[in-house]
C-alpha atoms as an extended CHARMM CRD file, in Angstrom:
* protein
*
       126  EXT
         1         1  GLN       CA            134.2400000000      -55.3210000000      -17.1630000000  PROA      1               0.0000000000
         2         2  VAL       CA            131.3090000000      -54.6270000000      -14.8390000000  PROA      2               0.0000000000
         3         3  GLN       CA            127.6870000000      -54.2600000000      -15.8420000000  PROA      3               0.0000000000
         4         4  LEU       CA            125.5600000000      -52.0580000000      -13.6230000000  PROA      4               0.0000000000
         5         5  GLU       CA            121.7960000000      -51.9210000000      -13.7530000000  PROA      5               0.0000000000
         6         6  GLU       CA            119.8680000000      -49.2950000000      -11.8140000000  PROA      6               0.0000000000
         7         7  SER       CA            116.2060000000      -49.4920000000      -10.8900000000  PROA      7               0.0000000000
         8         8  GLY       CA            113.7000000000      -47.8370000000       -8.6060000000  PROA      8               0.0000000000
         9         9  GLY       CA            113.3290000000      -44.3850000000      -10.0910000000  PROA      9               0.0000000000
        10        10  GLY       CA            109.9680000000      -42.7320000000      -10.5660000000  PROA      10              0.0000000000
        11        11  VAL       CA            107.8070000000      -39.6720000000      -10.0910000000  PROA      11              0.0000000000
        12        12  VAL       CA            107.1110000000      -38.6670000000       -6.4900000000  PROA      12              0.0000000000
        13        13  GLN       CA            105.9200000000      -35.6360000000       -4.5790000000  PROA      13              0.0000000000
        14        14  PRO       CA            108.0810000000      -33.4540000000       -2.3300000000  PROA      14              0.0000000000
        15        15  GLY       CA            108.5700000000      -35.1420000000        1.0230000000  PROA      15              0.0000000000
        16        16  ASP       CA            108.1620000000      -38.6550000000       -0.3730000000  PROA      16              0.0000000000
        17        17  SER       CA            110.7310000000      -41.4540000000       -0.3310000000  PROA      17              0.0000000000
        18        18  LEU       CA            112.2690000000      -43.7070000000       -2.9640000000  PROA      18              0.0000000000
        19        19  ARG       CA            114.7930000000      -46.5110000000       -2.8780000000  PROA      19              0.0000000000
        20        20  LEU       CA            117.1340000000      -46.9630000000       -5.8070000000  PROA      20              0.0000000000
        21        21  SER       CA            118.8970000000      -50.2480000000       -6.4650000000  PROA      21              0.0000000000
        22        22  CYS       CA            121.9980000000      -51.0390000000       -8.4830000000  PROA      22              0.0000000000
        23        23  LYS       CA            122.8850000000      -54.6080000000       -9.3780000000  PROA      23              0.0000000000
        24        24  ALA       CA            126.4350000000      -55.4220000000      -10.4620000000  PROA      24              0.0000000000
        25        25  SER       CA            127.3730000000      -58.3540000000      -12.6780000000  PROA      25              0.0000000000
        26        26  GLY       CA            129.9630000000      -59.5940000000      -15.1000000000  PROA      26              0.0000000000
        27        27  SER       CA            133.0960000000      -58.8360000000      -13.1470000000  PROA      27              0.0000000000
        28        28  GLU       CA            135.8910000000      -61.3690000000      -12.9880000000  PROA      28              0.0000000000
        29        29  ARG       CA            136.8600000000      -59.7980000000       -9.6860000000  PROA      29              0.0000000000
        30        30  PRO       CA            134.7150000000      -60.3930000000       -6.5940000000  PROA      30              0.0000000000
        31        31  PHE       CA            132.1650000000      -57.7070000000       -5.7450000000  PROA      31              0.0000000000
        32        32  SER       CA            134.3280000000      -56.7580000000       -2.7660000000  PROA      32              0.0000000000
        33        33  PHE       CA            136.9760000000      -55.3370000000       -5.1260000000  PROA      33              0.0000000000
        34        34  TRP       CA            134.6470000000      -52.5350000000       -6.1740000000  PROA      34              0.0000000000
        35        35  THR       CA            133.7080000000      -49.2890000000       -4.4970000000  PROA      35              0.0000000000
        36        36  LEU       CA            130.1840000000      -48.3040000000       -5.5650000000  PROA      36              0.0000000000
        37        37  GLY       CA            128.8070000000      -44.8120000000       -5.8650000000  PROA      37              0.0000000000
        38        38  TRP       CA            125.7000000000      -42.8930000000       -6.8580000000  PROA      38              0.0000000000
        39        39  PHE       CA            125.8880000000      -39.7660000000       -8.9620000000  PROA      39              0.0000000000
        40        40  ARG       CA            123.1510000000      -37.6610000000      -10.5040000000  PROA      40              0.0000000000
        41        41  GLN       CA            122.7510000000      -35.3450000000      -13.4340000000  PROA      41              0.0000000000
        42        42  ALA       CA            120.0160000000      -32.7540000000      -13.7490000000  PROA      42              0.0000000000
        43        43  PRO       CA            119.1420000000      -31.1850000000      -17.1280000000  PROA      43              0.0000000000
        44        44  GLY       CA            121.8030000000      -28.7020000000      -18.1750000000  PROA      44              0.0000000000
        45        45  LYS       CA            124.0810000000      -29.5630000000      -15.2760000000  PROA      45              0.0000000000
        46        46  GLU       CA            127.2010000000      -31.6050000000      -14.7300000000  PROA      46              0.0000000000
        47        47  ARG       CA            127.0340000000      -35.0680000000      -13.2180000000  PROA      47              0.0000000000
        48        48  GLU       CA            127.6050000000      -34.7410000000       -9.4830000000  PROA      48              0.0000000000
        49        49  PHE       CA            128.4870000000      -36.9940000000       -6.5820000000  PROA      49              0.0000000000
        50        50  VAL       CA            125.6410000000      -38.1050000000       -4.3220000000  PROA      50              0.0000000000
        51        51  ALA       CA            126.8630000000      -40.9990000000       -2.1790000000  PROA      51              0.0000000000
        52        52  ALA       CA            129.3140000000      -43.8770000000       -2.1090000000  PROA      52              0.0000000000
        53        53  VAL       CA            130.0110000000      -46.9790000000       -0.0660000000  PROA      53              0.0000000000
        54        54  SER       CA            133.3760000000      -48.6110000000        0.4780000000  PROA      54              0.0000000000
        55        55  ARG       CA            134.3090000000      -52.1040000000       -0.6230000000  PROA      55              0.0000000000
        56        56  THR       CA            133.5850000000      -53.5390000000        2.8060000000  PROA      56              0.0000000000
        57        57  GLY       CA            130.4440000000      -51.4980000000        3.3040000000  PROA      57              0.0000000000
        58        58  THR       CA            131.8260000000      -49.9910000000        6.5040000000  PROA      58              0.0000000000
        59        59  GLN       CA            132.3700000000      -46.4770000000        5.1570000000  PROA      59              0.0000000000
        60        60  THR       CA            129.9510000000      -44.1880000000        3.3780000000  PROA      60              0.0000000000
        61        61  ARG       CA            130.2950000000      -40.6890000000        1.9740000000  PROA      61              0.0000000000
        62        62  TYR       CA            127.5380000000      -38.2520000000        1.1090000000  PROA      62              0.0000000000
        63        63  ALA       CA            127.1980000000      -34.9490000000       -0.6370000000  PROA      63              0.0000000000
        64        64  ASP       CA            126.2860000000      -32.1690000000        1.7780000000  PROA      64              0.0000000000
        65        65  SER       CA            122.9970000000      -31.6220000000       -0.0470000000  PROA      65              0.0000000000
        66        66  VAL       CA            121.7380000000      -35.1260000000        0.7760000000  PROA      66              0.0000000000
        67        67  LYS       CA            123.6380000000      -36.0340000000        3.9380000000  PROA      67              0.0000000000
        68        68  ASP       CA            120.7040000000      -36.0270000000        6.3630000000  PROA      68              0.0000000000
        69        69  ARG       CA            118.1620000000      -37.4470000000        3.9320000000  PROA      69              0.0000000000
        70        70  PHE       CA            119.8380000000      -40.1900000000        1.8810000000  PROA      70              0.0000000000
        71        71  SER       CA            121.3760000000      -43.4470000000        3.0320000000  PROA      71              0.0000000000
        72        72  MET       CA            123.4670000000      -45.8500000000        0.9850000000  PROA      72              0.0000000000
        73        73  SER       CA            123.9790000000      -49.5050000000        1.7750000000  PROA      73              0.0000000000
        74        74  ARG       CA            125.5570000000      -52.5740000000        0.2470000000  PROA      74              0.0000000000
        75        75  ASP       CA            124.3920000000      -56.1820000000        0.0120000000  PROA      75              0.0000000000
        76        76  SER       CA            127.4570000000      -58.2220000000       -0.8330000000  PROA      76              0.0000000000
        77        77  ALA       CA            125.5320000000      -61.4950000000       -0.9820000000  PROA      77              0.0000000000
        78        78  ASN       CA            123.4960000000      -60.1680000000       -3.9140000000  PROA      78              0.0000000000
        79        79  ASN       CA            126.0480000000      -57.7950000000       -5.4880000000  PROA      79              0.0000000000
        80        80  GLU       CA            123.7040000000      -54.8690000000       -4.9830000000  PROA      80              0.0000000000
        81        81  VAL       CA            123.8140000000      -51.4060000000       -3.5290000000  PROA      81              0.0000000000
        82        82  TYR       CA            120.8830000000      -49.2700000000       -2.5270000000  PROA      82              0.0000000000
        83        83  LEU       CA            120.1830000000      -45.5910000000       -2.1010000000  PROA      83              0.0000000000
        84        84  GLN       CA            117.3670000000      -44.8290000000        0.2990000000  PROA      84              0.0000000000
        85        85  MET       CA            116.1420000000      -41.3150000000       -0.4050000000  PROA      85              0.0000000000
        86        86  ASN       CA            113.8600000000      -39.6750000000        2.1540000000  PROA      86              0.0000000000
        87        87  ASN       CA            112.2290000000      -36.2580000000        2.2700000000  PROA      87              0.0000000000
        88        88  LEU       CA            112.8040000000      -35.7490000000       -1.4350000000  PROA      88              0.0000000000
        89        89  LYS       CA            112.9520000000      -32.2080000000       -2.7510000000  PROA      89              0.0000000000
        90        90  ARG       CA            112.3530000000      -30.7690000000       -6.2030000000  PROA      90              0.0000000000
        91        91  GLU       CA            116.0720000000      -30.1350000000       -6.5490000000  PROA      91              0.0000000000
        92        92  ASP       CA            116.6900000000      -33.8840000000       -6.2650000000  PROA      92              0.0000000000
        93        93  THR       CA            115.1450000000      -34.3130000000       -9.7160000000  PROA      93              0.0000000000
        94        94  ALA       CA            117.7940000000      -35.8720000000      -11.9620000000  PROA      94              0.0000000000
        95        95  VAL       CA            118.9540000000      -39.0260000000      -13.6670000000  PROA      95              0.0000000000
        96        96  TYR       CA            120.7130000000      -41.1250000000      -11.0430000000  PROA      96              0.0000000000
        97        97  TYR       CA            123.6920000000      -43.1990000000      -12.1210000000  PROA      97              0.0000000000
        98        98  CYS       CA            125.4390000000      -46.0410000000      -10.3610000000  PROA      98              0.0000000000
        99        99  GLY       CA            129.2130000000      -46.2000000000      -10.7850000000  PROA      99              0.0000000000
       100       100  ALA       CA            131.8660000000      -48.7810000000       -9.9380000000  PROA      100             0.0000000000
       101       101  LYS       CA            135.3900000000      -47.8930000000       -8.9290000000  PROA      101             0.0000000000
       102       102  PHE       CA            138.1250000000      -50.5060000000       -8.6910000000  PROA      102             0.0000000000
       103       103  LEU       CA            139.5730000000      -50.9020000000       -5.2010000000  PROA      103             0.0000000000
       104       104  GLY       CA            139.7510000000      -47.9770000000       -2.7430000000  PROA      104             0.0000000000
       105       105  GLY       CA            140.7770000000      -44.3320000000       -2.6250000000  PROA      105             0.0000000000
       106       106  ASP       CA            138.6660000000      -41.1910000000       -2.6250000000  PROA      106             0.0000000000
       107       107  MET       CA            135.0910000000      -42.1990000000       -3.4090000000  PROA      107             0.0000000000
       108       108  ARG       CA            133.8690000000      -38.7840000000       -4.5090000000  PROA      108             0.0000000000
       109       109  PRO       CA            135.5460000000      -37.8170000000       -7.8150000000  PROA      109             0.0000000000
       110       110  LEU       CA            133.5910000000      -38.6130000000      -10.9590000000  PROA      110             0.0000000000
       111       111  SER       CA            136.8190000000      -39.3760000000      -12.8020000000  PROA      111             0.0000000000
       112       112  ALA       CA            137.7040000000      -42.1470000000      -10.3470000000  PROA      112             0.0000000000
       113       113  TYR       CA            134.8880000000      -44.4040000000      -11.5400000000  PROA      113             0.0000000000
       114       114  ASP       CA            135.4970000000      -47.0250000000      -14.1830000000  PROA      114             0.0000000000
       115       115  TYR       CA            132.0260000000      -48.2580000000      -15.1060000000  PROA      115             0.0000000000
       116       116  TRP       CA            128.5580000000      -46.7420000000      -15.2110000000  PROA      116             0.0000000000
       117       117  GLY       CA            124.9960000000      -47.9010000000      -15.4810000000  PROA      117             0.0000000000
       118       118  GLN       CA            122.4140000000      -46.4230000000      -17.8490000000  PROA      118             0.0000000000
       119       119  GLY       CA            120.7480000000      -44.3690000000      -15.1340000000  PROA      119             0.0000000000
       120       120  THR       CA            117.2840000000      -44.1500000000      -13.6510000000  PROA      120             0.0000000000
       121       121  GLN       CA            115.1110000000      -41.0310000000      -13.6800000000  PROA      121             0.0000000000
       122       122  VAL       CA            113.9150000000      -39.5110000000      -10.4140000000  PROA      122             0.0000000000
       123       123  THR       CA            111.3750000000      -36.7200000000      -10.7010000000  PROA      123             0.0000000000
       124       124  VAL       CA            110.1320000000      -34.8390000000       -7.6520000000  PROA      124             0.0000000000
       125       125  SER       CA            107.1130000000      -32.7460000000       -8.4910000000  PROA      125             0.0000000000
       126       126  SER       CA            103.8190000000      -31.7170000000       -6.9870000000  PROA      126             0.0000000000
């Protein structure tokens, strides 16, 4: 069992930046056993992959739509991951969810993730 708590969402204007945080707790396994990912879901759309970081923090994966604007990192000392989002666009508006996936493998499929947070709303609007 892993509890995930996201924070950092808000309302921003196009071109602004936000940093999302996800704190993990409650796992009997060390934090290093879990691959962490960010997904998002816009109204009327399926939840989609945004970014993920490997257990060691040495590998990251990004969706093409965010690759040059978003950066994901991992703080193993504090059991947290972050998503730095720069140059936000209106199409980035969504609820952002943090997910935890046990051990390794492909970090992108939604179905690979075992636990989810409640999500944090990001709204990009002028």
